[in-house]
C-alpha positions in Angstrom: 5.7 -50.8 45.1 2.9 -52.7 43.0 1.9 -49.7 41.5 5.4 -48.7 40.3 5.5 -52.4 38.8 2.2 -52.0 37.3 3.0 -48.5 35.7 6.1 -50.2 33.9 4.1 -53.1 32.6 1.3 -50.6 31.4 4.1 -48.6 29.7 5.7 -51.6 27.9 2.3 -52.6 26.7 1.9 -49.4 25.3 5.1 -49.3 23.6 4.7 -52.8 22.3 1.1 -51.8 20.8 2.5 -48.4 19.4 5.2 -50.5 17.6 2.6 -52.7 16.2 0.3 -50.0 15.0 3.4 -48.5 13.4 4.6 -51.8 11.5 1.0 -52.5 10.5 -0.1 -49.2 9.4 3.5 -48.6 7.7 2.8 -52.0 5.6 -0.7 -50.7 4.8 0.6 -47.3 3.6 3.1 -49.0 1.4 1.0 -51.3 0.2 -1.8 -48.7 -0.7 1.0 -46.6 -2.3 2.2 -49.6 -4.4 -1.2 -50.1 -5.6 -1.8 -46.6 -6.5 1.5 -46.6 -8.5 0.7 -49.7 -10.2 -3.1 -48.6 -11.4 -3.1 -44.5 -11.2 -6.2 -44.7 -9.1 -6.3 -41.6 -7.2 -8.6 -43.0 -4.6 -5.7 -45.5 -3.6 -3.4 -42.5 -3.3 -5.9 -40.8 -0.6 -5.9 -44.1 1.2 -2.5 -44.3 1.3 -2.4 -40.8 2.7 -5.1 -41.5 4.9 -3.4 -44.5 6.4 -0.2 -42.6 6.8 -1.7 -39.8 8.7 -3.5 -42.5 11.3 0.2 -44.1 11.4 1.7 -40.8 12.1 -0.7 -39.6 14.8 0.1 -43.1 16.8 3.8 -42.3 16.5 3.8 -38.6 17.1 1.4 -39.4 20.3 3.8 -42.0 21.8 6.7 -40.3 20.7 5.7 -36.9 22.3 4.7 -38.8 25.5 7.4 -41.2 26.1 10.4 -39.3 24.8 9.6 -35.4 24.8 7.7 -35.7 28.3 4.7 -34.2 26.9 1.7 -34.6 29.1 0.2 -37.9 28.4 -3.1 -36.2 27.6 -1.6 -34.0 25.1 -0.1 -36.9 23.3 -3.9 -38.6 23.2 -4.9 -35.5 21.8 -2.5 -35.4 19.2 -3.0 -39.2 18.4 -6.8 -38.8 18.3 -6.6 -35.8 15.9 -4.2 -37.2 13.4 -6.5 -40.4 13.5 -9.8 -38.2 13.0 -7.9 -36.5 9.7 -6.9 -39.8 8.7 -10.2 -41.4 9.0 -11.7 -38.5 7.1 -9.1 -38.7 4.1 -9.9 -42.7 3.9 -13.7 -41.9 3.9 -12.8 -39.4 1.1 -10.9 -42.0 -0.6 -13.9 -44.4 -0.5 -15.9 -41.9 -2.6 -13.6 -40.7 -4.9 -13.5 -41.4 -8.3 
């Protein structure tokens, strides 16, 4: 039964970390969007979109795995793919004028 307890602990840890990512990612997205609205700087809009995509990836990867029962590797792939796209948008935002 140690294995079952360990799996429950790991699952609880994943939910806790994913919740933290959702909260912090949401705050970063919100503040970036708020800064964009104040300044009108397109780079800040792209920054907000990038962080929003990363946060969405974390949410969807965890949701698909835990709620919809999709294989964990598929959940990780969804999370990683959206993180990649989000970082690409953030990189663009750093070079946009």
